[in-house]
C-alpha positions in Angstrom: -190.7 -67.7 -114.9 -187.8 -70.1 -115.5 -186.0 -70.0 -118.8 -185.9 -73.6 -120.1 -184.5 -72.5 -123.4 -180.7 -71.5 -123.8 -179.6 -70.7 -127.2 -175.8 -71.0 -128.3 -173.7 -68.8 -126.1 -176.2 -68.3 -123.6 -175.1 -70.8 -121.1 -171.0 -70.6 -121.6 -168.4 -70.6 -118.9 -164.7 -70.2 -119.5 -163.8 -72.7 -121.9 -167.5 -74.4 -122.1 -169.8 -73.6 -124.8 -172.4 -75.1 -122.7 -172.5 -75.6 -118.7 -175.8 -76.4 -117.5 -177.0 -78.5 -114.5 -173.3 -79.7 -113.3 -171.8 -79.6 -110.2 -169.7 -76.3 -111.3 -171.8 -74.8 -113.3 -172.2 -71.0 -112.7 -175.9 -70.6 -114.1 -178.4 -71.8 -111.6 -181.7 -73.2 -113.0 -184.2 -73.1 -110.4 -185.9 -76.6 -109.8 -183.2 -78.2 -112.1 -181.4 -81.1 -109.9 -180.9 -84.4 -111.8 -178.9 -83.9 -114.6 -176.2 -81.9 -116.3 -174.6 -81.2 -119.8 -171.2 -79.4 -120.8 -170.0 -79.1 -124.4 -166.6 -77.6 -125.7 -164.8 -76.9 -128.6 -161.1 -77.6 -128.3 -158.5 -76.2 -130.7 -155.8 -79.1 -131.5 -153.5 -79.8 -128.8 -156.0 -78.0 -126.1 -157.3 -79.9 -122.9 -160.1 -79.4 -120.8 -160.4 -80.7 -116.7 -163.3 -81.8 -114.5 -162.4 -82.6 -111.1 -163.5 -85.2 -109.2 -167.4 -84.5 -108.0 -170.5 -86.9 -106.7 -171.6 -86.9 -110.6 -171.4 -90.0 -113.1 -170.3 -88.7 -116.4 -170.2 -89.8 -120.0 -168.0 -88.0 -122.8 -169.5 -88.2 -126.5 -167.3 -86.8 -129.3 -169.7 -84.5 -131.7 -166.7 -83.9 -134.2 -163.5 -85.1 -133.6 -161.4 -87.8 -131.9 -160.4 -87.5 -128.1 -158.1 -88.7 -125.4 -160.0 -89.0 -122.1 -158.1 -89.5 -118.8 -159.6 -90.7 -115.9 -157.7 -91.1 -112.8 -154.4 -91.1 -114.9 -155.6 -94.0 -117.3 -155.9 -92.7 -121.2 -159.2 -93.5 -123.3 -158.8 -93.0 -127.2 -162.3 -92.1 -128.4 -162.2 -92.6 -132.2 -165.0 -90.0 -133.0 -166.5 -88.8 -136.3 -166.7 -86.1 -138.8 -169.8 -85.1 -137.5 -173.2 -86.1 -135.5 -174.5 -87.0 -138.7 -171.7 -89.9 -139.5 -173.1 -92.6 -137.2 -172.3 -93.6 -133.8 -169.0 -92.7 -131.9 -166.6 -94.3 -129.6 -168.0 -92.9 -126.0 -166.7 -93.0 -122.5 -168.6 -93.4 -118.8 -166.3 -92.3 -116.1 -168.1 -93.8 -113.0 -168.7 -91.5 -110.0 -165.9 -89.2 -108.2 -163.3 -89.4 -110.8 -161.2 -86.6 -112.0 -162.0 -86.7 -116.3 -159.8 -84.9 -118.6 -160.5 -84.5 -122.3 -157.9 -83.6 -124.9 -157.7 -83.4 -128.6 -154.5 -83.7 -131.2 -156.4 -82.3 -134.3 -159.3 -80.1 -132.0 -163.2 -80.8 -132.4 -166.2 -80.4 -130.3 -167.5 -82.8 -127.3 -170.2 -83.2 -125.0 -170.1 -84.3 -121.3 -173.4 -85.8 -119.9 -173.7 -85.7 -116.2 -176.1 -86.8 -113.4 -175.5 -86.2 -109.4 -174.8 -90.1 -108.2 -173.9 -92.0 -105.1 -173.2 -95.5 -106.4 -170.0 -96.5 -108.1 -169.6 -98.2 -111.5 -166.7 -99.1 -113.5 -165.4 -96.6 -116.0 -166.2 -98.1 -119.5 -165.3 -97.5 -123.1 -168.3 -98.1 -125.3 -167.2 -98.3 -129.1 -169.1 -97.0 -132.1 -169.2 -100.4 -133.4 -171.1 -101.9 -130.4 -173.6 -99.0 -129.8 -176.9 -100.1 -130.3 -178.6 -98.4 -133.1 -182.3 -98.4 -133.2 -184.5 -97.2 -136.3 -187.6 -95.6 -134.6 -191.4 -94.9 -136.1 -191.9 -95.0 -139.7 -192.8 -92.8 -142.5 -192.4 -89.0 -141.8 -191.9 -89.7 -138.2 -188.7 -91.9 -138.6 -185.8 -91.4 -136.8 -182.5 -93.2 -135.8 -181.5 -93.4 -131.9 -178.1 -94.2 -130.8 -178.6 -96.1 -127.6 -175.2 -96.0 -125.8 -176.1 -94.9 -122.4 -179.4 -96.8 -121.9 -180.3 -99.3 -119.1 -179.7 -102.3 -121.5 -176.5 -101.2 -122.7 -174.8 -99.3 -120.2 -174.4 -99.7 -116.3 -175.1 -96.7 -114.5 -176.1 -95.1 -111.6 -178.8 -92.4 -112.3 -178.8 -91.4 -115.9 -180.1 -92.4 -119.1 -178.4 -90.7 -122.2 -178.8 -91.3 -126.1 -178.7 -89.5 -129.3 -181.5 -89.4 -131.9 -181.0 -88.2 -135.7 -183.9 -86.9 -137.7 -183.6 -86.6 -141.8 -185.1 -83.1 -143.0 -189.1 -82.9 -142.9 -189.4 -85.6 -140.1 -191.1 -85.4 -136.9 -189.4 -87.0 -133.7 -190.1 -87.1 -130.4 -193.6 -88.1 -131.5 -196.2 -88.8 -130.5 -195.8 -86.1 -127.6 -195.0 -88.0 -124.3 -194.2 -87.2 -121.0 -192.3 -88.6 -117.7 -192.9 -86.5 -115.2 -194.4 -89.0 -112.2 -193.5 -92.1 -110.4 -196.3 -94.3 -111.3 -197.3 -97.4 -112.7 -196.1 -97.3 -116.4 -193.9 -94.1 -116.0 -191.0 -92.9 -114.1 -190.3 -89.4 -113.3 -187.4 -87.8 -115.6 -185.6 -84.7 -116.1 -184.8 -84.4 -119.7 -182.1 -82.0 -121.6 -182.3 -81.6 -125.1 -179.0 -80.4 -127.0 -179.2 -79.7 -130.5 -177.3 -79.8 -134.0 -178.5 -79.2 -137.4 -177.2 -79.5 -140.9 -178.1 -78.8 -144.4 -179.3 -82.4 -145.8 -177.2 -83.9 -148.2 -178.5 -83.3 -151.8 -180.2 -80.0 -151.1 -179.3 -77.1 -153.6 -178.7 -74.7 -150.3 -177.4 -71.2 -151.0 -174.0 -70.8 -149.0 -175.8 -68.5 -146.1 -178.3 -71.2 -145.4 -180.0 -71.2 -142.0 -180.4 -74.8 -140.7 -183.1 -75.0 -138.1 -185.4 -77.3 -136.1 -188.1 -76.7 -133.5 -188.9 -78.3 -130.2 -192.3 -78.1 -128.6 -193.2 -78.5 -124.7 -196.5 -78.3 -122.9 -198.1 -78.6 -119.8 -199.2 -82.0 -118.7 -200.8 -80.8 -114.9 -201.1 -77.4 -113.4 -197.5 -76.6 -113.8 -197.0 -74.0 -116.1 -194.7 -74.8 -119.1 -194.9 -73.5 -122.8 -191.9 -73.9 -125.2 -192.3 -73.6 -128.8 -188.5 -72.9 -129.6 -186.7 -72.5 -132.9 -183.5 -74.4 -132.4 -180.1 -74.4 -134.4 -176.4 -76.0 -133.7 -175.5 -75.6 -129.8 -178.9 -74.7 -128.6 -180.4 -76.3 -125.4 -183.7 -77.1 -124.1 -184.6 -78.2 -120.7 -187.7 -80.5 -120.0 -188.3 -80.5 -116.4 -192.0 -82.0 -117.0 -194.6 -81.9 -119.3 -195.6 -83.2 -122.7 -192.8 -82.8 -125.2 -192.5 -83.6 -129.0 -192.6 -83.2 -131.6 -189.0 -82.5 -132.1 -189.0 -81.2 -136.0 -186.6 -81.3 -138.8 -187.5 -78.5 -141.0 -187.7 -79.2 -144.5 -184.1 -79.0 -146.1 -182.1 -79.5 -142.3 -181.4 -82.8 -140.6 -181.7 -82.3 -136.8 -179.8 -84.0 -134.1 -180.3 -84.1 -130.3 -178.2 -85.5 -127.4 -180.8 -86.5 -124.8 -179.5 -86.6 -120.9 -182.4 -88.1 -118.4 -182.4 -88.8 -114.6 -184.8 -88.2 -111.9 -185.1 -88.9 -108.2 -187.0 -92.3 -108.4 -185.8 -95.6 -107.6 -185.5 -97.4 -111.1 -183.3 -96.2 -114.0 -185.9 -96.8 -116.5 -187.3 -94.7 -119.3 -191.2 -95.2 -119.2 -193.4 -92.8 -120.7 -197.0 -91.8 -121.2 -198.4 -90.7 -124.5 -200.5 -87.4 -124.6 -203.8 -89.3 -125.1 -205.1 -86.8 -127.8 -202.2 -88.0 -129.9 -201.0 -91.4 -128.8 -203.1 -93.1 -131.5 -200.6 -92.0 -134.1 -198.0 -95.0 -133.2 -200.5 -97.4 -134.6 -200.9 -95.6 -138.0 -197.2 -96.6 -138.2 -198.1 -100.1 -138.8 -196.8 -101.3 -142.4 -195.5 -98.1 -143.2 -191.6 -98.2 -144.1 -188.9 -96.3 -142.3 -187.7 -93.5 -144.3 -185.0 -94.8 -146.7 -182.8 -91.8 -146.1 -181.9 -93.9 -142.5 -179.3 -94.8 -141.1 -177.2 -92.0 -141.1 -173.7 -93.4 -141.4 -169.9 -92.6 -142.0 
């Protein structure tokens, strides 16, 4: 059976902590074709280069600040102390352009990718202009940074966002799917890249193990059954099927970066809820957003 869960280190390549689904990824995932992810930790003064390829890319600082050079032009990304410190500047490179990422002080960054043909301009999306959405309510409250969605970014194939879930809350819930091209649904692969932290104000010991959980299960005859414990640096691939919840364990906040793209003609996130659980959305009516949101600097 194809492996859909990649703990930190299991998809490393050279200077990359994660290299999955991209044009240069050495680790082939059977049936995976539309999205890719690279994550790297740079030492101060170091740089990594991605040659020009038939894929569009967006560079996302996870911690630290970076300079991204696209075809000889430099773009400075004002980053953040961690993914739990609000939105960061990100850079969309377009398609068929060489990209070099460097950092004076070091840090960690991600590159979301998707095979693409149409060419769109390189664009810096600042943290200040990133749309921040507070979604759900009560213990299903979460925060979404929509910097790479169709409403925020002109691109060819992919949809990219990041989600922050306070300790003890559920997100990606109710369970939903986007694995068919039909009225009201688009066919999209999805990557989840996770980070975790001890929640602010917790009386956690120094050796606390910040964890979360991710669930994926079959929506038709195609087999998939994932119940994964996740930590910082882990990746879960969702080729199809119902997915959710992504659970922030009590005491630990949960972050995930989502990269979605598919073979359909429309770049749009259209989903179907699992009919057994979709009713939960109505239970949020009149319920407040978790007061711990938003996460900010």
